LUMLUM-907912 format. One record per residue (C-alpha): residue number from 0; chain; x negated, y negated, z negated. Coordinates in steps of 0.1 Angstrom, whole numbers, plus 2048, in hexadecimal, padded with zeros to 3 digits. Example, Ala and Ser with C-alpha at 12.3 -4.5 7.8 and 13.67 -1.06 7.14 Angstrom:
<atoms>
+-----+------+-----+-----+-----+
! pos ! unit !  xx !  yy !  zz !
+-----+------+-----+-----+-----+
!   0 !    A ! 785 ! 82D ! 7B2 !
!   1 !    A ! 777 ! 80B ! 7B9 !
+-----+------+-----+-----+-----+
</atoms>
This chain:
<atoms>
+-----+------+-----+-----+-----+
! pos ! unit !  xx !  yy !  zz !
+-----+------+-----+-----+-----+
!   0 !    A ! C29 ! 414 ! BBA !
!   1 !    A ! C36 ! 3FE ! B9E !
!   2 !    A ! C57 ! 40F ! B9C !
!   3 !    A ! C49 ! 432 ! B97 !
!   4 !    A ! C3F ! 441 ! B75 !
!   5 !    A ! C20 ! 457 ! B79 !
!   6 !    A ! C16 ! 473 ! B62 !
!   7 !    A ! BF8 ! 45F ! B57 !
!   8 !    A ! C10 ! 443 ! B4B !
!   9 !    A ! C21 ! 45C ! B34 !
!  10 !    A ! C03 ! 46D ! B24 !
!  11 !    A ! BEB ! 450 ! B1C !
!  12 !    A ! BD0 ! 451 ! B0F !
!  13 !    A ! BC7 ! 475 ! B14 !
!  14 !    A ! BCD ! 476 ! B39 !
!  15 !    A ! BDE ! 490 ! B50 !
!  16 !    A ! BC4 ! 4AB ! B4E !
!  17 !    A ! BC3 ! 4AD ! B28 !
!  18 !    A ! BE8 ! 4AA ! B26 !
!  19 !    A ! BEE ! 4C7 ! B3E !
!  20 !    A ! BD5 ! 4DE ! B2D !
!  21 !    A ! BDC ! 4D4 ! B08 !
!  22 !    A ! C02 ! 4CD ! B09 !
!  23 !    A ! C15 ! 4D5 ! B29 !
!  24 !    A ! C09 ! 4F9 ! B2F !
!  25 !    A ! C07 ! 503 ! B0A !
!  26 !    A ! C28 ! 4F1 ! B03 !
!  27 !    A ! C1C ! 4DB ! AE6 !
!  28 !    A ! C2D ! 4BA ! ADE !
!  29 !    A ! C1A ! 499 ! AE4 !
!  30 !    A ! C1E ! 475 ! ADC !
!  31 !    A ! C0D ! 45B ! AF2 !
!  32 !    A ! BFD ! 43A ! AE9 !
!  33 !    A ! C13 ! 41B ! AEF !
!  34 !    A ! C14 ! 410 ! B13 !
!  35 !    A ! C24 ! 3ED ! B15 !
!  36 !    A ! C1D ! 3EB ! B3A !
!  37 !    A ! C33 ! 409 ! B40 !
!  38 !    A ! C50 ! 3FA ! B2C !
!  39 !    A ! C4C ! 3D9 ! B3F !
!  40 !    A ! C4E ! 3EC ! B60 !
!  41 !    A ! C6D ! 3FF ! B56 !
!  42 !    A ! C7E ! 3E0 ! B49 !
!  43 !    A ! C7D ! 3D2 ! B6D !
!  44 !    A ! C99 ! 3EA ! B75 !
!  45 !    A ! CB9 ! 3D6 ! B6B !
!  46 !    A ! CC9 ! 3F5 ! B5D !
!  47 !    A ! CAC ! 3FA ! B44 !
!  48 !    A ! CAA ! 3D5 ! B3A !
!  49 !    A ! CC2 ! 3DB ! B1C !
!  50 !    A ! CDC ! 3F3 ! B0F !
!  51 !    A ! CF8 ! 3DC ! B1B !
!  52 !    A ! CE9 ! 3DC ! B3F !
!  53 !    A ! CE7 ! 402 ! B3E !
!  54 !    A ! D0B ! 407 ! B33 !
!  55 !    A ! D17 ! 3EF ! B4E !
!  56 !    A ! D09 ! 408 ! B69 !
!  57 !    A ! D17 ! 428 ! B5A !
!  58 !    A ! D31 ! 43C ! B6E !
!  59 !    A ! D32 ! 45D ! B5B !
!  60 !    A ! D3C ! 467 ! B38 !
!  61 !    A ! D22 ! 461 ! B1C !
!  62 !    A ! D19 ! 47A ! B02 !
!  63 !    A ! D1C ! 46E ! ADE !
!  64 !    A ! D07 ! 479 ! AC0 !
!  65 !    A ! D13 ! 471 ! A9D !
!  66 !    A ! D11 ! 47A ! A79 !
!  67 !    A ! D15 ! 49D ! A6C !
!  68 !    A ! D0A ! 4AD ! A8D !
!  69 !    A ! D26 ! 49C ! AA0 !
!  70 !    A ! D25 ! 4A0 ! AC6 !
!  71 !    A ! D3F ! 490 ! ADC !
!  72 !    A ! D45 ! 47C ! AFC !
!  73 !    A ! D53 ! 45A ! B07 !
!  74 !    A ! D5A ! 449 ! B28 !
!  75 !    A ! D40 ! 431 ! B36 !
!  76 !    A ! D56 ! 413 ! B2D !
!  77 !    A ! D57 ! 41D ! B09 !
!  78 !    A ! D32 ! 423 ! B04 !
!  79 !    A ! D28 ! 401 ! AF7 !
!  80 !    A ! D44 ! 401 ! ADE !
!  81 !    A ! D3A ! 424 ! AD1 !
!  82 !    A ! D16 ! 418 ! ACE !
!  83 !    A ! D22 ! 3FC ! AB8 !
!  84 !    A ! D35 ! 415 ! AA3 !
!  85 !    A ! D14 ! 426 ! A9B !
!  86 !    A ! D14 ! 443 ! AB5 !
!  87 !    A ! CF5 ! 44B ! AC9 !
!  88 !    A ! CFB ! 44A ! AEE !
!  89 !    A ! CEC ! 466 ! B03 !
!  90 !    A ! CEE ! 45E ! B28 !
!  91 !    A ! CEA ! 47C ! B3F !
!  92 !    A ! CE2 ! 47C ! B65 !
!  93 !    A ! CD8 ! 457 ! B64 !
!  94 !    A ! CC7 ! 45A ! B86 !
!  95 !    A ! CE9 ! 462 ! B95 !
!  96 !    A ! CFA ! 444 ! B85 !
!  97 !    A ! CDD ! 42C ! B8C !
!  98 !    A ! CCE ! 43B ! BAC !
!  99 !    A ! CB0 ! 423 ! BAD !
! 100 !    A ! CA3 ! 435 ! B8D !
! 101 !    A ! C9D ! 456 ! B9F !
! 102 !    A ! C7D ! 44B ! BAE !
! 103 !    A ! C6F ! 445 ! B8B !
! 104 !    A ! C66 ! 469 ! B87 !
! 105 !    A ! C59 ! 473 ! BAA !
! 106 !    A ! C34 ! 46F ! BA2 !
! 107 !    A ! C38 ! 481 ! B81 !
! 108 !    A ! C4A ! 49E ! B92 !
! 109 !    A ! C2F ! 49F ! BAC !
! 110 !    A ! C13 ! 4A0 ! B92 !
! 111 !    A ! C23 ! 4BD ! B80 !
! 112 !    A ! C29 ! 4D0 ! BA1 !
! 113 !    A ! C4F ! 4D0 ! BA0 !
! 114 !    A ! C6C ! 4C4 ! BB4 !
! 115 !    A ! C78 ! 4A1 ! BAF !
! 116 !    A ! C9B ! 4B1 ! BAE !
! 117 !    A ! C90 ! 4C3 ! B8E !
! 118 !    A ! C8B ! 4A2 ! B7B !
! 119 !    A ! CA8 ! 48F ! B6B !
! 120 !    A ! CA9 ! 46C ! B5C !
! 121 !    A ! CBC ! 468 ! B3B !
! 122 !    A ! CC0 ! 44D ! B22 !
! 123 !    A ! CC5 ! 44B ! AFC !
! 124 !    A ! CD2 ! 42C ! AEA !
! 125 !    A ! CD5 ! 42D ! AC4 !
! 126 !    A ! CDB ! 416 ! AA6 !
! 127 !    A ! CC3 ! 414 ! A89 !
! 128 !    A ! CC8 ! 431 ! A71 !
! 129 !    A ! CD9 ! 448 ! A8A !
! 130 !    A ! CCD ! 46C ! A8B !
! 131 !    A ! CCE ! 486 ! AA7 !
! 132 !    A ! CD2 ! 4A6 ! A93 !
! 133 !    A ! CBA ! 4C3 ! A97 !
! 134 !    A ! CBD ! 4D6 ! AB7 !
! 135 !    A ! CA9 ! 4E4 ! AD4 !
! 136 !    A ! CAC ! 4DF ! AFA !
! 137 !    A ! CA8 ! 4F4 ! B19 !
! 138 !    A ! C95 ! 4D9 ! B2B !
! 139 !    A ! C74 ! 4C7 ! B27 !
! 140 !    A ! C74 ! 4A3 ! B1D !
! 141 !    A ! C5F ! 484 ! B1F !
! 142 !    A ! C70 ! 468 ! B0B !
! 143 !    A ! C64 ! 445 ! B12 !
! 144 !    A ! C6E ! 42E ! AF6 !
! 145 !    A ! C76 ! 40C ! B05 !
! 146 !    A ! C7E ! 3FB ! AE4 !
! 147 !    A ! C80 ! 404 ! ABF !
! 148 !    A ! C70 ! 41F ! AAA !
! 149 !    A ! C7A ! 443 ! AA2 !
! 150 !    A ! C70 ! 460 ! A8C !
! 151 !    A ! C6F ! 483 ! A9C !
! 152 !    A ! C6E ! 4A2 ! A87 !
! 153 !    A ! C64 ! 4BF ! A9E !
! 154 !    A ! C60 ! 4E5 ! A99 !
! 155 !    A ! C55 ! 501 ! AAF !
! 156 !    A ! C71 ! 518 ! ABA !
! 157 !    A ! C65 ! 53A ! AAF !
! 158 !    A ! C86 ! 54C ! AB9 !
! 159 !    A ! C8F ! 541 ! ADC !
! 160 !    A ! C76 ! 53A ! AF7 !
! 161 !    A ! C80 ! 52A ! B18 !
! 162 !    A ! CA5 ! 527 ! B0F !
! 163 !    A ! CBE ! 523 ! B2B !
! 164 !    A ! CD6 ! 50D ! B16 !
! 165 !    A ! CD1 ! 4F3 ! AFB !
! 166 !    A ! CDB ! 4FA ! AD7 !
! 167 !    A ! CEB ! 4E1 ! AC1 !
! 168 !    A ! CF4 ! 4F2 ! AA0 !
! 169 !    A ! D17 ! 4E8 ! A96 !
! 170 !    A ! D2C ! 4F2 ! A78 !
! 171 !    A ! D4E ! 502 ! A80 !
! 172 !    A ! D6D ! 4FC ! A6A !
! 173 !    A ! D67 ! 51C ! A58 !
! 174 !    A ! D45 ! 510 ! A4D !
! 175 !    A ! D31 ! 527 ! A65 !
! 176 !    A ! D1B ! 51A ! A80 !
! 177 !    A ! D1E ! 51F ! AA6 !
! 178 !    A ! D03 ! 537 ! AB1 !
! 179 !    A ! CE9 ! 52F ! ACC !
! 180 !    A ! CF6 ! 537 ! AEF !
! 181 !    A ! CD5 ! 548 ! AF7 !
! 182 !    A ! CD3 ! 55E ! AD8 !
! 183 !    A ! CD3 ! 57D ! AEE !
! 184 !    A ! CB1 ! 571 ! AFD !
! 185 !    A ! CA2 ! 56A ! ADB !
! 186 !    A ! C83 ! 57C ! ACE !
! 187 !    A ! C95 ! 57E ! AAD !
! 188 !    A ! CBB ! 580 ! AAF !
! 189 !    A ! CBE ! 56D ! A8E !
! 190 !    A ! CBB ! 54B ! A9F !
! 191 !    A ! CBD ! 52F ! A84 !
! 192 !    A ! CDC ! 51A ! A82 !
! 193 !    A ! CC8 ! 4FE ! A72 !
! 194 !    A ! CA8 ! 4EE ! A7E !
! 195 !    A ! C8A ! 4FE ! A6E !
! 196 !    A ! C72 ! 4EA ! A58 !
! 197 !    A ! C5F ! 4D2 ! A6F !
! 198 !    A ! C3C ! 4DB ! A7B !
! 199 !    A ! C33 ! 4B6 ! A80 !
! 200 !    A ! C42 ! 493 ! A80 !
! 201 !    A ! C3D ! 479 ! A9B !
! 202 !    A ! C46 ! 454 ! A98 !
! 203 !    A ! C48 ! 445 ! ABB !
! 204 !    A ! C48 ! 41F ! ABF !
! 205 !    A ! C52 ! 40B ! ADC !
! 206 !    A ! C3D ! 413 ! AFB !
! 207 !    A ! C34 ! 436 ! AF0 !
! 208 !    A ! C3E ! 456 ! B01 !
! 209 !    A ! C46 ! 476 ! AEE !
! 210 !    A ! C44 ! 498 ! B00 !
! 211 !    A ! C5A ! 4B3 ! AF3 !
! 212 !    A ! C56 ! 4D5 ! B03 !
! 213 !    A ! C73 ! 4EC ! B0B !
! 214 !    A ! C83 ! 4FD ! AED !
! 215 !    A ! C72 ! 4E9 ! AD1 !
! 216 !    A ! C89 ! 4E0 ! AB5 !
! 217 !    A ! C8C ! 4BB ! AAE !
! 218 !    A ! C9F ! 4A3 ! A98 !
! 219 !    A ! C9C ! 47E ! AA0 !
! 220 !    A ! CA3 ! 460 ! A8A !
! 221 !    A ! CA5 ! 43D ! A98 !
! 222 !    A ! C92 ! 427 ! A7F !
! 223 !    A ! C9E ! 408 ! A92 !
! 224 !    A ! CB5 ! 402 ! AAF !
! 225 !    A ! CA7 ! 416 ! ACC !
! 226 !    A ! CA9 ! 418 ! AF1 !
! 227 !    A ! C97 ! 434 ! B03 !
! 228 !    A ! C97 ! 447 ! B24 !
! 229 !    A ! C8F ! 46B ! B2A !
! 230 !    A ! C7E ! 47B ! B47 !
! 231 !    A ! C8C ! 49E ! B44 !
! 232 !    A ! C7F ! 4BC ! B56 !
! 233 !    A ! C95 ! 4DA ! B5F !
! 234 !    A ! C95 ! 4EF ! B7F !
! 235 !    A ! C97 ! 512 ! B8A !
! 236 !    A ! C89 ! 52E ! B75 !
! 237 !    A ! C73 ! 54A ! B82 !
! 238 !    A ! C90 ! 561 ! B7E !
! 239 !    A ! CA6 ! 54A ! B93 !
! 240 !    A ! C8B ! 547 ! BAE !
! 241 !    A ! C83 ! 56B ! BB1 !
! 242 !    A ! CA8 ! 577 ! BB1 !
! 243 !    A ! CB2 ! 55C ! BCA !
! 244 !    A ! C95 ! 562 ! BE1 !
! 245 !    A ! C9A ! 588 ! BE1 !
! 246 !    A ! CC0 ! 583 ! BE5 !
! 247 !    A ! CBA ! 56D ! C04 !
! 248 !    A ! CA4 ! 586 ! C14 !
! 249 !    A ! CBA ! 5A4 ! C0D !
! 250 !    A ! CD8 ! 591 ! C1A !
! 251 !    A ! CC6 ! 590 ! C3B !
! 252 !    A ! CC8 ! 5B6 ! C3D !
! 253 !    A ! CE7 ! 5C7 ! C4B !
! 254 !    A ! CE5 ! 5E4 ! C32 !
! 255 !    A ! CE1 ! 5CD ! C14 !
! 256 !    A ! D01 ! 5BB ! C1E !
! 257 !    A ! D15 ! 5DA ! C1A !
! 258 !    A ! D2D ! 5DA ! BFC !
! 259 !    A ! D1D ! 5E9 ! BDE !
! 260 !    A ! D36 ! 603 ! BD4 !
! 261 !    A ! D36 ! 629 ! BCD !
! 262 !    A ! D1D ! 628 ! BB0 !
! 263 !    A ! D38 ! 638 ! B9A !
! 264 !    A ! D46 ! 64F ! BB4 !
! 265 !    A ! D4C ! 673 ! BAB !
! 266 !    A ! D4D ! 682 ! BCE !
! 267 !    A ! D2A ! 690 ! BD6 !
! 268 !    A ! D2B ! 683 ! BFA !
! 269 !    A ! D31 ! 65F ! BEF !
! 270 !    A ! D19 ! 661 ! BD2 !
! 271 !    A ! CFD ! 66F ! BE8 !
! 272 !    A ! D02 ! 654 ! C02 !
! 273 !    A ! D01 ! 638 ! BE7 !
! 274 !    A ! CE2 ! 646 ! BD7 !
! 275 !    A ! CD0 ! 647 ! BF9 !
! 276 !    A ! CDA ! 624 ! C01 !
! 277 !    A ! CCF ! 618 ! BDE !
! 278 !    A ! CAD ! 628 ! BE2 !
! 279 !    A ! CAA ! 61A ! C05 !
! 280 !    A ! CB2 ! 5F6 ! BFB !
! 281 !    A ! C9D ! 5F8 ! BDB !
! 282 !    A ! C7F ! 600 ! BF1 !
! 283 !    A ! C87 ! 5E2 ! C07 !
! 284 !    A ! C8B ! 5CC ! BE9 !
! 285 !    A ! C69 ! 5D7 ! BDC !
! 286 !    A ! C5A ! 5D0 ! BFE !
! 287 !    A ! C69 ! 5AD ! BFE !
! 288 !    A ! C5D ! 5A6 ! BDB !
! 289 !    A ! C3A ! 5B0 ! BE5 !
! 290 !    A ! C3A ! 598 ! C02 !
! 291 !    A ! C4B ! 57A ! BF1 !
! 292 !    A ! C36 ! 55A ! BF0 !
! 293 !    A ! C35 ! 541 ! BD3 !
! 294 !    A ! C46 ! 527 ! BE9 !
! 295 !    A ! C63 ! 53E ! BF2 !
! 296 !    A ! C6A ! 545 ! BCD !
! 297 !    A ! C67 ! 51F ! BC5 !
! 298 !    A ! C80 ! 514 ! BE0 !
! 299 !    A ! C98 ! 532 ! BDE !
! 300 !    A ! CBB ! 529 ! BD3 !
! 301 !    A ! CB9 ! 504 ! BDD !
! 302 !    A ! CDB ! 4F7 ! BE6 !
! 303 !    A ! CD3 ! 4E1 ! C03 !
! 304 !    A ! CE8 ! 4E7 ! C23 !
! 305 !    A ! CDF ! 4D9 ! C45 !
! 306 !    A ! CF0 ! 4D6 ! C67 !
! 307 !    A ! CE7 ! 4C7 ! C88 !
! 308 !    A ! CF2 ! 4A3 ! C8B !
! 309 !    A ! D10 ! 49E ! CA2 !
! 310 !    A ! CFA ! 48A ! CBA !
! 311 !    A ! CE3 ! 4A9 ! CBC !
! 312 !    A ! CFE ! 4C0 ! CCB !
! 313 !    A ! CEB ! 4BE ! CEC !
! 314 !    A ! CC9 ! 4CA ! CE2 !
! 315 !    A ! CAF ! 4E0 ! CF2 !
! 316 !    A ! C8A ! 4EA ! CF1 !
! 317 !    A ! C7A ! 4DC ! D10 !
! 318 !    A ! C58 ! 4DE ! D1F !
! 319 !    A ! C45 ! 4BE ! D24 !
! 320 !    A ! C24 ! 4B4 ! D33 !
! 321 !    A ! C13 ! 4B8 ! D11 !
! 322 !    A ! C25 ! 4D7 ! D05 !
! 323 !    A ! C48 ! 4DE ! CF6 !
! 324 !    A ! C60 ! 4C6 ! CE6 !
! 325 !    A ! C83 ! 4C3 ! CD6 !
! 326 !    A ! C99 ! 4B0 ! CEE !
! 327 !    A ! CB8 ! 49E ! CE1 !
! 328 !    A ! CC0 ! 482 ! CF9 !
! 329 !    A ! CDB ! 473 ! CE4 !
! 330 !    A ! CC3 ! 46D ! CC8 !
! 331 !    A ! CA2 ! 464 ! CDA !
! 332 !    A ! C99 ! 45F ! CFE !
! 333 !    A ! C77 ! 46E ! CF6 !
! 334 !    A ! C76 ! 493 ! CED !
! 335 !    A ! C68 ! 49B ! CCB !
! 336 !    A ! C46 ! 4AD ! CD1 !
! 337 !    A ! C41 ! 4CE ! CBF !
! 338 !    A ! C20 ! 4DE ! CB8 !
! 339 !    A ! C1B ! 503 ! CBC !
! 340 !    A ! C20 ! 50A ! C97 !
! 341 !    A ! C43 ! 4FB ! C97 !
! 342 !    A ! C4F ! 506 ! CB9 !
! 343 !    A ! C5C ! 529 ! CB0 !
! 344 !    A ! C6E ! 51C ! C91 !
! 345 !    A ! C7F ! 4FF ! CA2 !
! 346 !    A ! C8A ! 516 ! CBE !
! 347 !    A ! C9D ! 52A ! CA4 !
! 348 !    A ! CAC ! 50B ! C93 !
! 349 !    A ! CB8 ! 4FD ! CB4 !
! 350 !    A ! CCE ! 51C ! CB9 !
! 351 !    A ! CE0 ! 518 ! C98 !
! 352 !    A ! D03 ! 50A ! C9E !
! 353 !    A ! D11 ! 50A ! C7A !
! 354 !    A ! D04 ! 4FA ! C5A !
! 355 !    A ! CE8 ! 50E ! C4B !
! 356 !    A ! CD8 ! 511 ! C28 !
! 357 !    A ! CB7 ! 51C ! C1A !
! 358 !    A ! CC3 ! 540 ! C17 !
! 359 !    A ! CC9 ! 541 ! C3D !
! 360 !    A ! CA7 ! 532 ! C44 !
! 361 !    A ! C96 ! 54B ! C2D !
! 362 !    A ! CA3 ! 566 ! C44 !
! 363 !    A ! C9F ! 557 ! C67 !
! 364 !    A ! C7E ! 546 ! C5F !
! 365 !    A ! C6C ! 55F ! C49 !
! 366 !    A ! C4E ! 562 ! C60 !
! 367 !    A ! C49 ! 53C ! C61 !
! 368 !    A ! C4F ! 538 ! C3B !
! 369 !    A ! C33 ! 551 ! C34 !
! 370 !    A ! C1D ! 544 ! C50 !
! 371 !    A ! C0C ! 523 ! C56 !
! 372 !    A ! C2B ! 50E ! C51 !
! 373 !    A ! C34 ! 51B ! C2F !
! 374 !    A ! C55 ! 516 ! C1C !
! 375 !    A ! C4D ! 4F2 ! C11 !
! 376 !    A ! C42 ! 4EA ! C34 !
! 377 !    A ! C63 ! 4F6 ! C41 !
! 378 !    A ! C76 ! 4E2 ! C28 !
! 379 !    A ! C62 ! 4C3 ! C30 !
! 380 !    A ! C69 ! 4C9 ! C56 !
! 381 !    A ! C8E ! 4C9 ! C4F !
! 382 !    A ! C8B ! 4A9 ! C3B !
! 383 !    A ! C78 ! 499 ! C58 !
! 384 !    A ! C94 ! 4A4 ! C70 !
! 385 !    A ! CAE ! 495 ! C59 !
! 386 !    A ! C9C ! 474 ! C56 !
! 387 !    A ! C98 ! 473 ! C7C !
! 388 !    A ! CBD ! 479 ! C81 !
! 389 !    A ! CBC ! 49B ! C90 !
! 390 !    A ! CCA ! 4AE ! C72 !
! 391 !    A ! CE2 ! 4A4 ! C57 !
! 392 !    A ! CDF ! 4B0 ! C33 !
! 393 !    A ! D03 ! 4BA ! C2B !
! 394 !    A ! CFC ! 4BF ! C06 !
! 395 !    A ! CE2 ! 4C9 ! BEE !
! 396 !    A ! CC3 ! 4BE ! BDC !
! 397 !    A ! CA8 ! 4A5 ! BE4 !
! 398 !    A ! C88 ! 4AE ! BF6 !
! 399 !    A ! C75 ! 4C4 ! BDD !
! 400 !    A ! C52 ! 4B8 ! BE7 !
+-----+------+-----+-----+-----+
</atoms>
């Protein structure tokens, strides 16, 4: 598709396999060869045809970078004026403000085995001579330089690996620097308040793509006027996934839904009861952890909420000449045929009367999630039912597959 950016587009000339083994997995920066065809393709989107066109589509505040480590914000209507004043514009959540841009990253997300919802589109617009002062980010970035030239000074972060928050060192009025938010996670608690000496220097030109892994320090100088977009990768951490998946499963157990009190009790009867309950639930938690699948951990904590469409209030599982089917006369005169693998699961879904989220499904459909359907298969089934009009997605993220 001409409106999709593939991973191969971003990593020429080395190709996807070499990029993954030499840069993505070991977390090593990379600068691609120029790809004029990619730039031409991106320029077909009106919002990416010029900085002026981009600013005309903005609906959210824009982050400003300026001299002396300045960080600020302005409204979307002020952005062009602040650019002319010499500030760098950093546009977040561009896929929300210009929805047609979201599909740009679907192929890249798929190639890297992640949810499209974990990928964000951002933009940078800078005047010649402007500098984004040294900092590190909590996401992974591919920056596509649409026009101009830059100079990137990058340095490995030897203190904080996989930070949860970005760190932009900033001097306070008393002359000290604000400490990194993730300093408690650091290998060495003395996290620098200035960018270390760079390990290497890259000079991207128009059409190139620079890959900056999570946590790498970088300082960026715009040699000429520049316009770039970022494909940024965030998403749930393993810690998020495991804790959410375990929490979902334990919430399905009556005893685990008891209030957790009594741990500090002095009365022996209360203390003994609490200790027994703790040991009982710890054993159940260990059992759940041993049975968790990779897909369960990956999808745990997703915020999507579904409900049956109003037209599906009269719904039933019926037997037909060829087997079993979901019958919703107000939506389709023909019942929706169900194979044996889906039958038991849809029987459960049909009985739900209120909106339900992934945590509910993790409990009522544990057997199916760990069986032939799988967690992603269940999510895709729900997506199909939404597209066919049987379900409504009340809120939450896009399809992860």
